[in-house]
C-alpha positions in Angstrom: -4.4 -38.9 -15.4 -4.1 -35.2 -15.1 -3.7 -35.5 -11.3 -1.0 -38.2 -11.8 0.8 -36.0 -14.3 0.8 -33.1 -11.9 1.9 -35.2 -9.0 4.9 -36.6 -11.0 5.8 -33.1 -12.1 5.7 -31.9 -8.5 7.9 -34.8 -7.4 10.4 -34.1 -10.1 10.5 -30.4 -9.1 11.3 -31.3 -5.5 14.3 -33.3 -6.7 15.6 -30.9 -9.4 14.2 -27.5 -8.3 13.2 -26.9 -11.9 9.6 -25.9 -11.1 10.7 -22.7 -9.4 12.4 -21.6 -12.7 10.0 -22.3 -15.4 6.3 -22.0 -16.5 4.4 -25.1 -15.3 2.5 -26.9 -18.0 3.7 -24.2 -20.5 0.7 -22.1 -19.6 0.0 -19.5 -16.8 -3.4 -20.2 -15.3 -5.0 -17.5 -13.2 -8.1 -18.3 -11.2 -10.6 -15.5 -10.4 -12.3 -16.5 -7.2 -15.2 -14.3 -6.0 -18.9 -13.9 -5.3 -20.7 -14.3 -8.7 -24.2 -14.9 -7.3 -24.4 -12.9 -4.0 -24.0 -9.4 -2.6 -20.7 -8.7 -4.2 -21.7 -9.8 -7.8 -21.8 -6.2 -9.1 -18.5 -5.0 -7.5 -16.7 -8.2 -8.4 -18.5 -11.1 -10.1 -18.1 -11.5 -13.8 -16.7 -8.0 -14.1 -13.6 -9.2 -12.3 -13.3 -12.1 -14.7 -13.5 -9.7 -17.6 -10.8 -7.5 -15.9 -8.5 -10.5 -15.6 -9.1 -11.3 -19.3 -8.3 -7.7 -20.2 -5.0 -8.0 -18.3 -4.1 -11.2 -20.1 -4.9 -9.6 -23.5 -2.8 -6.5 -22.7 0.0 -8.7 -21.5 0.0 -10.3 -24.9 2.5 -13.0 -24.1 5.0 -10.7 -22.4 7.1 -10.6 -25.5 7.9 -14.3 -24.9 4.7 -16.0 -26.3 3.6 -16.9 -22.8 0.2 -18.5 -22.9 -2.3 -17.3 -20.3 -5.6 -19.0 -19.3 -8.2 -17.4 -17.1 -10.6 -19.6 -15.1 -13.1 -18.6 -12.5 -15.4 -19.9 -9.7 -17.9 -18.7 -7.2 -16.9 -19.0 -3.5 -20.5 -18.2 -2.4 -19.0 -16.2 0.5 -18.3 -19.4 2.3 -14.7 -20.1 3.6 -15.1 -23.9 3.2 -16.3 -23.6 -0.4 -13.5 -21.1 -1.3 -10.9 -23.3 0.3 -12.2 -26.4 -1.5 -12.0 -24.6 -4.9 -8.5 -23.3 -4.1 -7.3 -26.8 -3.1 -8.6 -28.3 -6.3 -6.9 -25.6 -8.3 -3.7 -26.2 -6.4 -3.6 -30.0 -6.4 -5.4 -31.0 -9.6 -6.0 -28.2 -12.1 -2.6 -26.5 -12.3 -3.8 -23.0 -11.5 -0.8 -20.8 -10.7 -2.4 -17.7 -9.1 -5.7 -16.8 -7.4 -6.9 -13.3 -7.8 -9.8 -11.2 -6.3 -11.5 -13.0 -3.3 -13.8 -10.5 -1.7 -14.8 -11.7 1.8 -12.1 -11.7 4.5 -13.0 -15.1 6.0 -12.5 -16.7 2.5 -9.3 -14.7 1.9 -7.7 -15.5 5.2 -8.5 -19.2 4.7 -6.9 -19.2 1.2 -3.9 -17.2 2.5 -3.2 -20.1 5.0 -3.7 -22.8 2.4 -1.4 -21.3 -0.2 1.4 -20.3 2.2 4.8 -21.7 1.0 3.1 -23.4 -2.0 3.9 -22.7 -5.6 0.7 -20.6 -6.0 0.5 -16.8 -5.7 -2.4 -15.2 -3.9 -3.3 -11.8 -5.5 -5.7 -10.6 -2.8 -7.0 -7.6 -4.7 -10.4 -7.5 -3.0 -9.8 -9.2 0.4 -10.1 -6.4 3.0 -8.5 -7.9 6.1 -5.3 -6.0 7.0 -4.1 -9.2 8.8 -3.0 -10.4 5.3 -0.1 -8.0 5.5 0.1 -8.1 9.3 0.2 -11.0 11.6 -1.0 -13.4 8.9 1.4 -12.2 6.2 2.6 -14.8 3.7 5.4 -14.9 1.2 2.8 -15.9 -1.4 0.4 -13.0 -0.9 0.1 -9.6 -2.5 -2.7 -7.3 -1.4 -4.1 -4.6 -3.7 -6.8 -1.9 -3.4 -8.2 -1.6 0.2 -7.7 -3.1 3.6 -9.4 -2.6 6.9 -6.6 -0.5 8.3 -6.6 1.9 5.4 -10.4 2.0 5.1 -10.8 2.5 8.9 -8.0 5.0 9.5 -8.1 7.1 6.4 -11.9 7.5 6.4 -12.0 8.3 10.1 -9.1 10.8 9.7 -10.8 12.6 6.8 -14.1 12.9 8.8 -12.5 13.8 12.1 -10.5 16.6 10.3 -13.8 18.0 9.1 -15.3 18.1 12.6 -16.8 14.6 12.8 -15.9 13.7 16.4 -18.9 11.7 17.7 -19.6 8.4 15.9 -22.1 5.6 15.8 -21.4 2.4 13.8 -23.6 0.0 11.8 -21.3 -3.0 11.5 -21.6 -6.3 9.7 -20.9 -9.1 12.1 -17.9 -10.7 10.5 -14.2 -10.1 10.1 -14.6 -7.2 7.6 -16.9 -5.1 9.6 -15.3 -5.8 13.0 -11.8 -4.9 11.5 -13.0 -1.6 10.0 -14.8 -0.5 13.2 -11.8 -1.4 15.4 -9.4 0.5 13.2 -11.6 3.5 12.9 -12.4 3.6 16.7 -8.7 3.5 17.5 -8.1 6.5 15.3 -11.2 8.4 16.5 -10.4 8.0 20.2 -6.7 8.8 19.7 -7.7 12.1 18.1 -10.1 13.4 20.7 -13.3 11.8 19.3 -15.6 9.1 20.8 -17.7 6.2 19.6 -21.2 6.6 21.2 -22.4 3.2 20.1 -22.5 0.4 17.6 -25.0 -2.0 16.2 -24.0 -5.3 14.7 -26.0 -6.9 11.9 -25.8 -10.2 10.0 -24.4 -10.4 6.5 -27.3 -9.9 4.0 -29.6 -7.8 6.2 -32.6 -6.4 4.5 -34.2 -4.4 7.3 -32.0 -1.8 8.9 -34.8 0.2 10.5 -34.1 -0.6 14.2 -30.3 -0.1 13.7 -30.8 3.3 12.0 -33.2 4.4 14.7 -30.6 3.7 17.3 -28.0 5.6 15.3 -30.4 8.5 14.8 -31.4 8.7 18.4 -27.7 8.6 19.5 -27.3 12.1 18.0 -23.9 11.1 16.7 -22.4 13.5 14.2 -21.2 10.7 12.0 -22.9 7.3 11.3 -20.3 4.9 10.0 -21.4 2.0 7.8 -18.8 -0.7 8.4 -20.2 -3.1 5.9 -20.2 -3.6 2.1 -22.2 -4.6 -1.0 -25.9 -5.1 -0.6 -25.8 -4.4 3.1 -24.4 -0.9 2.5 -26.9 -0.2 -0.3 -29.9 -1.3 2.0 -28.6 0.9 4.8 -28.2 4.0 2.7 -31.6 3.6 1.0 -33.3 3.2 4.4 -31.3 6.1 5.9 -32.7 8.3 3.1 -36.2 7.2 4.0 -35.5 8.2 7.6 -34.1 11.6 6.5 -30.9 11.0 8.5 -28.7 13.3 6.4 -31.3 16.0 6.2 -31.3 16.1 10.1 -27.6 17.0 10.1 -25.9 13.7 10.7 -23.2 12.6 8.2 -23.5 9.2 6.7 -20.1 7.7 5.7 -19.6 4.4 3.9 -16.2 2.7 4.6 -16.4 0.2 1.7 -18.6 1.3 -1.1 -18.1 1.3 -4.9 -19.4 3.1 -7.9 -21.6 0.1 -8.8 -23.3 0.4 -5.4 -24.0 4.1 -5.9 -25.4 3.3 -9.4 -27.6 0.6 -7.9 -29.1 2.8 -5.2 -29.4 5.8 -7.4 -27.7 9.2 -7.0 -30.8 10.8 -5.5 -30.6 8.4 -2.6 -26.8 8.4 -2.3 -26.3 12.2 -2.7 -24.1 13.7 0.1 -22.8 10.3 1.1 -19.1 10.3 2.0 -16.9 7.4 1.0 -13.3 6.3 0.6 -12.1 4.8 -2.7 -8.7 3.7 -4.1 -10.0 4.0 -7.7 -12.5 6.1 -9.6 -13.1 5.6 -13.3 -13.3 9.3 -14.1 -10.1 10.4 -12.4 -7.9 10.8 -15.6 -7.4 9.8 -19.2 -5.9 6.4 -18.2 -8.8 5.4 -15.9 -11.3 6.6 -18.4 -9.7 4.6 -21.3 -9.8 1.5 -19.1 -13.4 2.1 -18.1 -14.5 2.6 -21.7 -13.0 -0.7 -22.7 -14.4 -2.5 -19.6 -17.9 -1.2 -20.3 -17.7 -2.6 -23.9 -16.8 -6.1 -22.7 -19.2 -9.0 -23.0 -22.0 -8.7 -20.4 -20.9 -5.4 -19.1 -23.4 -3.3 -21.0 -21.7 0.0 -20.5 -21.1 -0.5 -16.7 -18.1 1.3 -15.2 -15.6 -0.8 -13.2 -15.4 -0.8 -9.4 -12.1 -0.3 -7.5 -12.1 -4.1 -6.9 -12.4 -4.9 -10.6 -9.7 -2.4 -11.4 -7.6 -4.1 -8.8 -8.0 -7.5 -10.5 -6.7 -6.0 -13.7 -3.7 -4.2 -12.1 -2.7 -7.2 -9.9 -3.1 -9.8 -12.7 -1.0 -7.7 -15.1 1.7 -7.1 -12.4 1.9 -10.8 -11.7 2.1 -11.6 -15.4 4.9 -9.1 -15.9 6.8 -10.7 -13.0 6.3 -14.1 -14.7 7.8 -12.7 -17.9 10.7 -11.1 -16.1 11.6 -14.3 -14.2 10.5 -16.9 -16.7 8.6 -18.7 -13.9 5.0 -18.8 -12.6 6.1 -20.1 -9.2 5.3 -17.8 -6.3 8.9 -18.2 -5.0 10.1 -16.3 -8.1 7.1 -14.2 -9.1 6.3 -12.6 -5.7 9.8 -11.3 -5.0 9.9 -9.9 -8.5 6.6 -8.1 -7.9 7.9 -6.6 -4.7 10.6 -4.7 -6.7 8.0 -2.5 -8.3 8.1 1.2 -7.7 6.4 3.5 -10.2 3.2 4.7 -11.7 0.3 2.3 -12.2 -2.1 3.5 -14.8 -5.2 2.8 -12.6 -3.9 3.5 -9.1 -1.2 6.2 -9.6 2.0 6.3 -7.6 2.4 2.7 -6.4 4.9 0.5 -4.6 4.8 -3.1 -3.3 6.2 -3.5 0.2 8.0 -6.4 1.9 4.8 -7.4 3.7 2.9 -7.7 0.4 0.9 -4.5 0.8 0.5 -2.5 -2.4 0.5 1.2 -1.4 -1.1 3.9 -3.5 -3.2 7.0 -2.9 -6.7 6.9 -1.4 -9.4 9.4 -2.0 -12.3 10.7 0.0 -15.3 11.4 -2.3 -18.7 12.9 -1.8 -21.6 11.7 -4.0 -22.9 14.5 -6.1 -26.4 15.9 -6.1 -28.5 14.8 -9.1 -28.2 18.2 -10.7 -24.4 18.1 -10.5 -24.1 14.8 -12.5 -23.6 15.5 -16.2 -23.3 12.1 -17.7 -23.7 8.3 -16.8 -21.7 7.3 -13.8 -20.6 10.9 -13.1 -21.2 10.5 -9.4 -18.2 11.6 -7.3 -16.6 14.9 -6.4 -13.2 14.7 -4.8 -13.0 16.0 -1.2 -9.4 15.1 -0.3 -6.5 12.9 -1.4 -4.5 10.8 1.1 -1.0 10.1 -0.3 0.3 6.6 -0.5 2.7 6.9 2.4 -0.1 8.0 4.7 -3.0 5.8 3.4 -1.7 2.4 4.7 -0.5 1.0 8.0 3.2 1.8 8.5 5.4 -1.2 7.6 6.9 -1.5 11.1 3.5 -1.6 12.8 1.9 -4.6 11.2 3.8 -7.4 12.9 4.6 -9.1 9.6 7.5 -11.7 10.0 8.7 -10.9 6.5 9.7 -7.4 7.4 13.4 -7.3 8.0 
């Protein structure tokens, strides 16, 4: 019956055009789609669900008594599973926006599915820069990181500090390949070279052979173009090999505070990493983090950049719904793209025509154990990359939406 009701409503909207100017079913449904059981469960997982709930609570009806419902599902890092969930949300369950979606293969699949539909895709954790490049969609807004920003800004920061020779440990799927390609392009364009690269499958537990190759290469920088449990395992085993003590720099392209906490500061000390968000940056980020840590099931954990991105993008979408009176992507997304200002969690922020949210990025170094004064006091700031430099120039992405 619900499916029939939605089908009739959709048919009516095609005739009258009303659906693009009102809130469907009198409730805004936002689906958090991520990895709840796998390698991204700490950086995303139920923490992302709580972040979306926080955004809905802070929105508080938008001054118009708008009802918001948060639902969630586990895509299991499988594109077919994620696509099936998204299709059910779109066709049957009346979900209006999908948020989060770590895993580029899943994100790109959903980006294609939702193109020109009524649903908005808030790709706050999908790293593929194609989302705002050749695969850009009028339905998609991309927050936090992407492979261009991660690859270029991290490489730039390390090259400027003398890191010219590189060896990559790269996860063998879209995320890793994209990061390595972007970083290599920058390194070689600025007088450096990539000595070698080892590809590994997602969910690798034994990095010994890869790390030995990297160590024997004598590269100044070993770049970890992976994420989640893969990065944690690589860093732990690099510590056992004494790689950083031998003078090689270890840099993680996509690492979060939860990962550092999981491996321990003693293991992670000296690691270089690029982040868009750190809980201890200022009063606003600290206030958000304190509330997050007190949420059900969080047990004092601090939020990752991805979880902060879920909050920021969900709230931005809801504000656009309130401003337009519509939860249809054709109304909400153009309204979101008008934003220029200060986001409490990400600083100076703008949303471009291609759907890319630009904000500063930060190169951090993990502190030594004796430098850490309180729980989750892990980072020291090395350099800040301004928003206008941190992301691919608008004209270079090949997005058909850019006029």
